[in-house]
C-alpha positions as CSV (number, residue, x, y, z in Angstrom):
1,X,9.7,4.7,-17.3
2,X,8.4,1.4,-18.7
3,X,5.6,1.0,-21.3
4,X,3.8,-2.3,-21.5
5,X,1.4,-3.4,-24.3
6,X,2.2,-6.5,-26.3
7,X,5.9,-6.0,-25.4
8,X,8.0,-4.1,-22.8
9,X,9.9,-1.0,-23.6
10,X,12.1,1.0,-21.1
11,X,13.4,4.5,-21.0
12,X,16.5,3.2,-19.3
13,X,17.7,-0.1,-17.9
14,X,18.5,1.5,-14.6
15,X,16.9,4.4,-12.5
16,X,17.8,7.8,-13.8
17,X,18.4,10.9,-11.6
18,X,16.1,13.8,-12.6
19,X,17.9,16.7,-14.3
20,X,16.9,19.1,-17.1
21,X,18.5,16.8,-19.6
22,X,17.0,13.6,-18.4
23,X,13.6,15.2,-18.0
24,X,13.7,16.3,-21.7
25,X,14.8,12.9,-22.8
26,X,11.9,11.3,-20.8
27,X,9.4,13.7,-22.4
28,X,10.7,12.7,-25.8
29,X,10.4,9.0,-24.9
30,X,6.8,9.4,-23.8
31,X,5.8,11.5,-26.8
32,X,7.1,8.8,-29.1
33,X,5.0,6.1,-27.4
34,X,2.4,4.5,-29.7
35,X,-0.5,2.7,-28.2
36,X,-0.9,-0.9,-29.5
37,X,-3.0,-3.9,-28.4
38,X,-2.3,-5.9,-25.3
39,X,-1.5,-5.2,-21.6
40,X,1.4,-7.2,-20.2
41,X,1.1,-6.4,-16.5
42,X,3.1,-9.4,-15.3
43,X,6.3,-8.6,-17.2
44,X,6.0,-4.8,-16.6
45,X,6.1,-5.4,-12.9
46,X,9.0,-7.9,-13.1
47,X,10.9,-5.2,-15.1
48,X,10.0,-2.4,-12.7
49,X,10.9,-4.2,-9.6
50,X,14.3,-5.6,-10.8
51,X,16.7,-2.7,-10.8
52,X,18.8,-1.9,-7.8
53,X,17.7,1.1,-5.7
54,X,19.7,4.3,-6.0
55,X,21.3,5.3,-2.7
56,X,19.3,7.8,-0.7
57,X,16.1,7.2,-2.7
58,X,12.8,5.8,-1.6
59,X,12.2,2.5,-3.4
60,X,8.9,2.8,-5.2
61,X,7.1,1.8,-8.3
62,X,4.2,4.0,-9.7
63,X,2.1,1.6,-11.7
64,X,-0.5,3.1,-14.1
65,X,-2.9,1.1,-16.2
66,X,-6.3,1.5,-17.9
67,X,-6.9,-2.1,-18.7
68,X,-6.9,-5.8,-17.7
69,X,-3.9,-8.1,-18.2
70,X,-4.3,-9.6,-21.7
71,X,-0.7,-10.5,-22.8
72,X,1.9,-12.8,-21.2
73,X,1.1,-14.4,-17.9
74,X,-2.4,-13.1,-17.2
75,X,-3.1,-15.2,-14.1
76,X,-4.0,-13.0,-11.2
77,X,-2.2,-15.2,-8.7
78,X,1.0,-15.1,-10.8
79,X,0.8,-11.2,-11.0
80,X,0.3,-10.9,-7.2
81,X,3.3,-13.3,-6.7
82,X,5.5,-10.9,-8.6
83,X,4.9,-8.2,-6.0
84,X,5.2,-10.6,-3.0
85,X,8.1,-12.9,-4.1
86,X,10.1,-11.0,-6.7
87,X,10.3,-7.7,-5.0
88,X,14.0,-8.0,-3.9
89,X,14.4,-4.4,-2.9
90,X,11.1,-4.0,-1.1
91,X,9.7,-1.4,-3.4
92,X,6.3,0.1,-2.5
93,X,3.8,-0.2,-5.4
94,X,1.5,2.8,-5.8
95,X,-1.1,1.5,-8.3
96,X,-3.2,4.0,-10.4
97,X,-6.2,2.6,-12.3
98,X,-8.0,4.7,-14.9
99,X,-11.4,3.9,-16.3
100,X,-13.8,1.0,-15.8
101,X,-11.7,-1.8,-17.4
102,X,-9.2,-2.3,-14.6
103,X,-8.9,-5.2,-12.2
104,X,-9.6,-3.2,-9.0
105,X,-9.0,-6.0,-6.5
106,X,-5.7,-6.9,-8.2
107,X,-4.4,-3.3,-8.2
108,X,-5.5,-2.9,-4.6
109,X,-3.7,-6.1,-3.5
110,X,-0.5,-5.2,-5.4
111,X,-0.4,-1.9,-3.4
112,X,-1.4,-3.1,0.0
113,X,0.9,-6.1,0.0
114,X,3.9,-3.8,-0.6
115,X,2.8,-1.0,1.8
116,X,1.7,1.4,-0.9
117,X,-1.9,2.3,-1.8
118,X,-4.2,2.2,-4.8
119,X,-6.0,5.1,-6.5
120,X,-8.8,4.8,-9.1
121,X,-10.2,7.4,-11.4
122,X,-13.3,6.8,-13.5
123,X,-14.5,9.0,-16.4
124,X,-15.8,12.3,-15.1
125,X,-13.9,12.3,-11.9
126,X,-11.4,14.9,-10.8
127,X,-8.1,13.6,-12.1
128,X,-6.0,16.4,-10.5
129,X,-7.2,15.5,-7.0
130,X,-6.3,11.9,-7.5
131,X,-2.9,12.7,-8.9
132,X,-2.2,15.1,-6.0
133,X,-3.0,12.3,-3.5
134,X,-0.6,9.9,-5.2
135,X,2.1,12.6,-5.4
136,X,1.8,13.2,-1.6
137,X,2.1,9.5,-1.0
138,X,5.4,9.3,-2.9
139,X,7.0,11.3,-0.1
140,X,6.6,8.2,2.1
141,X,4.1,7.3,4.8
142,X,3.3,9.5,7.8
143,X,3.3,6.5,10.1
144,X,4.8,3.1,9.2
145,X,5.2,-0.4,10.9
146,X,2.0,0.0,12.9
147,X,1.2,-2.6,15.6
148,X,-1.9,-2.8,17.8
149,X,-1.8,-4.4,21.2
150,X,-3.5,-4.4,24.6
151,X,-1.5,-2.2,27.0
152,X,-2.4,-4.0,30.2
153,X,-2.6,-7.6,28.8
154,X,-0.9,-10.2,31.2
155,X,1.7,-12.2,29.3
156,X,0.2,-15.6,30.5
157,X,-3.4,-14.7,29.8
158,X,-5.4,-15.4,26.6
159,X,-5.8,-12.3,24.5
160,X,-9.1,-10.4,24.9
161,X,-9.2,-9.4,21.3
162,X,-9.4,-11.7,18.3
163,X,-10.4,-11.9,14.6
164,X,-8.9,-8.5,13.9
165,X,-9.3,-7.1,10.4
166,X,-7.0,-6.2,8.9
167,X,-4.6,-8.7,10.6
168,X,-1.7,-6.6,9.5
169,X,-2.1,-2.8,9.9
170,X,-1.2,-0.7,6.9
171,X,1.2,2.2,6.7
172,X,-0.7,5.5,7.0
173,X,-0.2,8.3,4.5
174,X,-1.3,11.9,4.7
175,X,-5.1,12.1,4.9
176,X,-5.6,8.4,5.7
177,X,-7.6,7.0,8.6
178,X,-7.2,3.7,10.4
179,X,-10.2,1.5,10.8
180,X,-9.8,-1.9,12.7
181,X,-12.6,-4.4,13.2
182,X,-12.6,-7.3,15.6
183,X,-14.1,-9.1,18.5
184,X,-13.4,-8.9,22.3
185,X,-14.0,-11.0,25.3
186,X,-15.4,-9.8,28.6
187,X,-16.8,-6.4,29.6
188,X,-13.9,-4.7,31.3
189,X,-12.4,-1.6,29.6
190,X,-9.6,-2.3,27.1
191,X,-6.5,-0.1,27.0
192,X,-5.0,-0.2,23.6
193,X,-1.5,0.8,22.5
194,X,-0.4,1.5,18.9
195,X,3.3,1.6,18.2
196,X,4.6,3.0,14.9
197,X,7.5,4.9,13.3
198,X,7.3,8.5,12.2
199,X,10.3,8.5,9.8
200,X,13.0,6.7,11.8
201,X,11.6,7.8,15.2
202,X,9.4,5.4,17.3
203,X,6.0,6.8,18.4
204,X,3.3,5.4,20.7
205,X,-0.4,6.2,20.9
206,X,-2.7,5.0,23.7
207,X,-6.5,5.0,24.0
208,X,-9.2,3.2,26.0
209,X,-12.3,1.3,24.8
210,X,-15.1,0.7,27.4
211,X,-17.5,-2.0,26.1
212,X,-20.2,-1.0,28.6
213,X,-20.5,2.4,26.9
214,X,-20.5,1.1,23.3
215,X,-23.3,-1.5,23.3
């Protein structure tokens, strides 16, 4: 547990295994938190990503904020760089933004670049539903390491698909859907294949797209 306002404060220097005792101490730590001015997102992420991962645990950071970066290094590029270049243990960042004063693109980028996802709650929305979605995501993705290719593509021929968005397919969590946009050449049917991992097991999905029936 890390609080970040004008300075950084930690419940512990290293990850703590949940027990009745550690849970009670964590509650006492949170109850003693006093809100002060400032939001030091950069240093909070540096601190949260630094500790070694406990054996057998999924390496994640749950990042909650209700404001913009106002203290320390506030440059958006520098904050993104923390997640991309200072994430030694490849932690997934699940960002949770509350209210209207959050940097939505930044929180979304922090999550997607580390294979997590972002959740946002505005005043009046159902907080319980948003928290439940995040909680399910903490169990890990339903499908990971997704790759899209043409199943019958000759190795020496130019690809019939291009300008795909996103260019890197995200991991999929419970309740997610995958939407891919792009362009294709020619009018012959395309046989697609998606490879992924469900846990540690490889899985493959195949489907066909007929341009003549989708014009």
